[in-house]
C-alpha positions in Angstrom: 0.3 23.4 -21.0 -0.8 21.5 -24.1 -0.1 24.6 -26.2 3.3 25.0 -24.6 4.1 21.3 -25.3 3.1 21.3 -29.0 3.9 24.9 -29.9 6.7 23.9 -32.3 4.4 22.1 -34.8 3.1 22.9 -38.2 0.2 25.2 -39.2 -2.8 24.8 -41.5 -5.7 27.1 -42.4 -8.5 25.2 -40.7 -11.0 27.5 -38.8 -10.1 28.4 -35.3 -12.1 30.7 -33.1 -10.1 33.2 -31.0 -6.5 33.2 -30.3 -4.5 30.3 -28.8 -1.4 30.7 -26.7 1.3 28.5 -28.2 4.9 28.0 -27.3 7.0 30.7 -25.5 4.5 33.6 -25.6 3.6 33.2 -29.3 0.0 33.8 -30.4 -1.9 32.2 -33.2 -4.2 34.4 -35.2 -7.9 33.5 -35.8 -8.2 31.1 -38.7 -4.9 29.4 -38.1 -4.6 26.1 -36.1 -1.3 24.7 -35.0 -0.8 21.0 -35.8 2.0 19.3 -34.0 4.3 16.8 -35.7 4.1 13.2 -34.4 7.3 13.4 -32.3 6.2 16.6 -30.6 2.7 15.3 -30.0 4.1 12.2 -28.4 6.3 14.3 -26.1 3.3 16.3 -25.1 1.3 13.2 -24.4 4.1 11.8 -22.2 4.3 15.2 -20.3 0.5 15.1 -19.7 0.7 11.5 -18.5 3.4 12.4 -16.0 1.3 15.3 -14.7 -1.8 13.2 -14.4 0.2 10.5 -12.5 1.3 13.2 -10.0 -2.2 14.7 -9.7 -4.1 11.4 -9.2 -3.3 11.0 -5.4 -4.4 14.6 -4.8 -7.7 13.9 -6.7 -8.3 10.8 -4.6 -7.5 12.7 -1.4 -10.0 15.5 -2.4 -12.7 12.9 -3.3 -12.3 11.1 0.1 -12.7 14.5 1.8 -15.8 15.2 -0.2 -17.3 11.8 0.7 -16.6 12.4 4.4 -18.3 15.8 4.2 -21.3 14.3 2.4 -21.7 11.6 5.0 -21.9 14.3 7.8 -24.4 16.3 5.8 -26.7 13.4 4.7 -26.8 11.2 7.9 -29.6 12.5 10.2 -28.7 13.2 13.8 -31.7 11.3 15.2 -30.2 10.0 18.4 -27.1 8.9 20.2 -26.6 5.9 18.0 -26.3 8.0 14.8 -23.1 9.8 14.1 -23.6 13.5 13.7 -21.1 16.2 12.8 -19.9 16.3 16.4 -18.8 12.7 16.1 -17.0 13.1 12.7 -13.3 14.1 12.8 -11.3 16.2 10.4 -9.2 13.2 9.4 -9.0 12.7 5.6 -9.9 9.0 6.1 -13.0 9.8 8.0 -13.5 9.4 11.7 -16.4 7.6 13.4 -15.6 8.7 16.9 -16.4 6.6 19.9 -19.5 4.8 18.5 -18.9 2.0 20.9 -16.3 0.6 23.2 -14.6 -1.6 20.6 -13.7 1.5 18.5 -12.2 3.4 21.4 -8.4 3.5 20.9 -6.4 2.0 23.8 -3.1 1.2 22.1 -1.9 1.0 18.5 -3.3 -2.1 16.8 -0.8 -2.0 14.0 2.9 -1.6 14.6 6.0 -1.0 12.5 9.4 -2.6 13.1 12.5 -2.0 11.0 15.0 -4.8 10.1 18.3 -5.3 8.5 21.2 -3.0 7.6 20.0 0.4 6.9 16.5 -0.4 8.2 15.3 -1.0 4.7 12.9 -3.8 5.6 9.7 -2.7 7.4 7.6 -5.2 9.2 4.0 -4.1 9.5 2.4 -6.2 12.2 -1.3 -6.6 12.8 -1.4 -6.4 16.6 -4.8 -7.2 18.0 -4.2 -10.8 19.1 -7.0 -10.9 21.7 -9.5 -10.7 18.8 -7.4 -12.6 16.2 -6.8 -9.3 14.5 -10.5 -8.8 13.6 -10.5 -5.4 11.8 -12.4 -2.9 14.0 -12.8 0.7 13.0 -9.8 1.7 15.1 -7.7 -1.0 13.7 -8.6 0.1 10.2 -7.6 3.6 11.1 -4.3 2.4 12.4 -3.6 0.3 9.4 -4.3 3.2 7.0 -2.0 5.5 9.1 0.8 2.9 9.1 0.6 2.5 5.4 0.7 6.2 4.8 3.8 6.4 7.0 5.5 3.7 5.1 4.5 5.1 1.7 6.1 8.4 2.6 9.4 6.8 3.7 12.0 6.6 0.9 14.3 4.5 3.0 11.9 1.5 3.0 12.5 -1.0 0.2 10.2 -3.8 1.1 7.3 -4.3 3.6 6.6 -7.5 5.4 2.9 -7.8 6.6 2.7 -10.1 9.6 0.6 -10.9 12.7 1.3 -11.0 16.4 -1.4 -13.6 16.9 -0.3 -17.3 17.0 -3.8 -18.3 15.9 -4.5 -16.0 13.0 -3.2 -13.6 10.4 -6.5 -11.8 10.4 -10.1 -13.1 10.6 -11.6 -10.2 8.7 -14.1 -7.6 9.9 -15.0 -7.2 13.5 -18.5 -8.6 13.4 -19.2 -8.0 17.1 -18.6 -4.3 16.4 -20.6 -4.5 13.2 -23.5 -6.1 15.0 -24.0 -2.8 17.0 -23.9 -0.6 13.9 -26.9 1.2 12.4 -26.9 1.6 8.6 -25.5 5.1 9.1 -22.6 3.7 11.2 -21.8 1.2 8.5 -21.9 3.9 5.8 -19.7 6.1 7.8 -17.2 3.4 8.4 -16.8 2.5 4.7 -14.2 5.2 3.8 -12.1 4.2 6.8 -12.1 0.6 5.7 -11.4 1.4 2.1 -8.4 3.6 3.2 -7.0 0.7 5.2 -7.2 -2.0 2.5 -6.2 0.6 -0.2 -3.3 1.6 1.9 -1.8 -1.8 1.7 -2.5 -2.2 -2.0 -1.0 1.2 -2.8 2.3 0.7 -1.0 4.9 1.7 -3.6 7.5 -0.8 -2.6 7.3 -4.7 -2.9 5.1 -6.2 -0.2 5.1 -9.7 1.3 2.2 -11.2 3.4 3.2 -13.8 6.0 0.1 -15.9 6.8 0.0 -18.3 9.8 -3.4 -19.5 11.0 -6.6 -18.0 9.8 -6.8 -15.5 6.9 -10.5 -15.0 6.3 -12.5 -12.3 4.7 -10.7 -9.0 5.1 -7.7 -10.9 6.4 -7.2 -12.7 3.1 -7.9 -9.4 1.3 -5.0 -7.7 3.2 -2.8 -10.6 2.0 -4.1 -10.4 -1.5 -3.2 -6.7 -1.5 0.4 -7.7 -1.2 2.7 -8.8 -4.0 3.6 -12.1 -2.6 1.9 -14.4 0.0 3.9 -16.9 2.1 1.9 -19.3 4.3 2.5 -21.8 7.0 1.1 -25.3 6.1 -1.6 -25.0 8.8 -3.0 -21.7 7.5 -6.6 -21.6 6.5 -7.9 -19.0 4.0 -11.2 -18.0 2.5 -13.6 -15.3 1.6 -16.8 -16.2 3.5 -18.6 -12.8 3.1 -21.6 -14.0 1.1 -22.4 -16.4 4.0 -23.1 -13.4 6.3 -24.9 -11.2 3.8 -22.2 -9.0 2.3 -19.5 -9.4 -0.4 -15.7 -9.3 -0.3 -15.2 -5.5 -0.5 -11.7 -4.9 0.7 -10.5 -5.7 -2.8 -11.3 -9.4 -2.8 -13.6 -9.7 -5.8 -11.0 -7.8 -7.9 -7.7 -9.0 -6.5 -8.5 -12.7 -6.2 -10.0 -12.8 -9.8 -6.8 -11.1 -11.1 -4.6 -13.5 -9.2 -6.3 -16.9 -10.0 -8.8 -16.3 -12.8 -12.5 -16.0 -13.0 -13.7 -19.6 -12.4 -11.4 -20.3 -9.4 -12.2 -17.0 -7.8 -16.0 -17.6 -8.4 -15.7 -21.0 -6.8 -14.1 -19.6 -3.7 -16.4 -16.5 -3.3 -19.7 -18.1 -4.2 -19.3 -21.1 -2.0 -17.8 -19.1 0.9 -15.6 -22.1 1.6 -12.4 -22.3 3.6 -9.3 -24.0 2.2 -6.0 -25.2 3.5 -2.7 -23.6 2.6 -1.8 -26.5 0.3 -5.1 -26.2 -1.6 -4.7 -22.5 -1.8 -1.2 -22.9 -3.2 -2.5 -25.3 -5.8 -5.0 -22.7 -6.9 -2.4 -19.9 -6.9 -3.9 -18.0 -4.0 -0.7 -18.2 -2.0 2.8 -18.5 -3.4 4.8 -20.6 -0.9 3.8 -23.0 1.8 6.2 -23.8 4.6 6.3 -25.7 7.9 4.2 -24.1 10.6 5.9 -21.2 12.4 8.6 -20.7 9.7 6.8 -18.4 7.3 8.0 -15.2 9.0 11.6 -16.3 8.9 11.2 -17.1 5.2 9.6 -13.8 4.7 12.5 -11.9 6.3 14.9 -13.9 4.2 13.0 -13.0 1.0 12.7 -9.4 2.1 16.5 -9.1 2.6 17.1 -10.5 -0.9 14.7 -8.0 -2.4 16.0 -5.1 -0.3 19.5 -5.6 -1.7 18.3 -4.3 -5.1 17.9 -0.8 -6.5 15.1 1.0 -4.6 14.2 3.0 -7.7 14.2 -0.1 -9.8 12.0 -2.0 -7.3 9.4 0.8 -7.1 9.4 1.4 -10.9 9.1 -2.3 -11.7 6.1 -2.6 -9.4 4.6 0.5 -10.9 5.0 -0.9 -14.4 3.5 -4.3 -13.4 0.5 -2.8 -11.6 -0.4 0.0 -14.0 0.2 -2.2 -17.1 -1.7 -5.2 -15.8 -5.2 -4.2 -17.0 -4.5 -2.4 -20.3 -3.8 -3.7 -23.8 -0.3 -4.8 -24.6 0.7 -1.7 -26.6 -0.4 0.6 -23.7 1.3 -1.7 -21.2 4.6 -1.3 -23.2 4.2 2.4 -23.0 3.8 2.2 -19.3 6.9 0.0 -19.1 8.8 2.5 -21.2 8.0 5.4 -18.9 9.0 3.4 -15.9 12.2 2.4 -17.7 13.0 6.0 -18.3 12.4 6.9 -14.6 14.9 4.2 -13.6 17.5 4.4 -16.4 18.1 8.1 -15.9 18.3 7.8 -12.1 21.4 7.7 -10.0 20.7 4.1 -9.3 21.6 3.0 -12.8 25.0 4.7 -12.6 25.7 3.1 -9.2 24.5 -0.3 -10.4 26.6 -0.4 -13.4 29.7 0.9 -11.5 29.2 -1.7 -8.8 29.0 -4.5 -11.4 32.1 -3.3 -13.2 34.0 -2.9 -10.0 32.7 -6.3 -8.7 31.4 -4.9 -5.4 28.0 -4.5 -3.7 26.0 -1.5 -4.8 25.7 1.5 -2.5 22.3 2.8 -3.6 21.7 6.5 -3.3 19.0 7.7 -0.9 15.7 7.6 -2.9 13.1 10.3 -2.9 9.6 9.6 -1.7 7.3 7.9 -4.2 3.5 7.7 -4.0 3.5 4.4 -5.9 1.2 3.1 -8.5 -1.9 4.6 -6.9 -4.0 1.5 -7.4 -7.7 1.6 -6.6 -9.2 -0.9 -4.2 
């Protein structure tokens, strides 16, 4: 592939062992090395970057399958409380099986509701109100599956993450379930949990978390995985994991630090303290604070405003922001340029310009599925 990309370059006489396929079937003789001109080399690099971007989700999928297989192989089957191969499913996110009654599925714990003209707004609701949305193994599975469904749907332009509980957005991991775990159980659950939190983070379209009540531990991490966080004024947020002998590991140590900076994140995580929505907004943890019970309405209003824009533009803008956030400026500008090209030469640009000139609302073409920025949790 590299040889095909740079086959039109210049030659020199530097040593070269063996023949090298170059261009459309051409062959370089021993002792001759093809040196591309800068423009050709840049085109080759961009081609390789595009291919790497397409391959990354497949590599992550393969790695998760490998981890699940290794867990089955390494964990001893020393009793009914240890998951053996018969309790491990063939799901790519891992499957703990019925380790205890709390993980036995009775109904979906995450639901999806479509809103607005064209159903372009998807509301992803955490729906385990009897436990204030404590994330059990089954709920983590359901969350990962719901995010995979949304990621594969090109019709969705924005996702609203909400809760059906009047008391809480989500109180984090199900500690009652965890209390019954062996070390092997906890190890086996880890890929399932990572797939759940990573599923929210990797959604390719803009995401808005609507927080009413408690958002603690993994609950706050779900919100931090979204692009915007809207909270009711009575919301309480925090990352208390170090107080129970673990660390925020649904993305919290990384996402909070990137959102508010090292010192503010350290203060929250090291003290395990809870804070009000007003204090959280002052620190930059949440973006808007509203009257209690009104955050969802505001979220739907904001989602409708976002959904009116170019679906290709929205996804590529998010891709550019996410992938460019942790690289140097020059590299970030290259990321931006690639995302600009993906948008500028799409049908959305032609429709957007035509709608502006004709002074009408844009009628955006149906977008193709996009795996998104593929961020790591």
